[in-house]
C-alpha positions in Angstrom: 14.2 0.5 -2.2 11.5 -2.1 -1.5 9.1 -2.4 1.4 7.0 -5.2 2.7 3.3 -4.8 3.4 4.1 -4.7 7.2 6.6 -1.9 6.6 4.1 0.0 4.5 1.5 -0.4 7.2 3.9 1.0 9.9 4.7 3.9 7.6 1.1 4.8 6.6 -1.1 3.5 9.4 -3.1 1.2 7.1 -3.4 -2.5 8.1 -1.3 -5.2 6.5 -4.5 -6.8 5.3 -5.7 -3.7 3.5 -2.3 -3.3 1.8 -2.3 -7.0 0.8 -5.8 -6.6 -0.5 -4.8 -3.6 -2.7 -1.9 -5.7 -4.0 -4.2 -8.7 -4.8 -6.7 -6.4 -6.6 -3.9 -4.8 -8.6 -4.5 -1.4 -7.2 -1.0 -1.3 -5.6 1.7 -2.9 -7.7 3.9 -5.4 -5.9 5.7 -8.6 -6.5 5.7 -11.7 -4.3 8.8 -13.3 -2.9 8.4 -16.2 -0.3 4.6 -15.4 -0.3 5.2 -11.9 1.0 4.3 -8.8 -1.0 7.3 -6.5 -1.8 6.4 -3.0 -2.8 8.9 -0.7 -4.5 8.7 2.8 -3.1 8.0 4.2 -6.6 4.8 2.0 -6.8 3.8 3.2 -3.4 4.1 6.8 -4.4 2.1 6.1 -7.6 -0.6 4.4 -5.5 -1.0 7.3 -3.1 -1.3 9.7 -6.0 -3.9 7.6 -7.8 -7.6 8.3 -8.1 -8.3 5.0 -6.4 -6.4 6.0 -3.3 -8.0 9.5 -3.2 -11.4 7.7 -3.2 -10.7 5.7 -0.1 -13.4 6.9 2.4 -11.7 5.5 5.6 -8.3 7.1 5.6 -5.7 6.4 8.2 -4.6 9.2 10.5 -1.4 9.6 8.4 -3.4 9.8 5.2 -5.9 12.3 6.6 -3.1 14.9 7.2 
């Protein structure tokens, strides 16, 4: 299954802008279709298990749990 940045934001509490920035930086793998980032769930899981994600200092409420 594939999620958009907006859907990931609703799920995790992070802003759409933060998610799109992670995609642009290559931290979160995604592919663009119609200028919208589409993120497979497997890539989202990999991202949240990555050292980069663990180093984020301003975590969302969801992430802080």
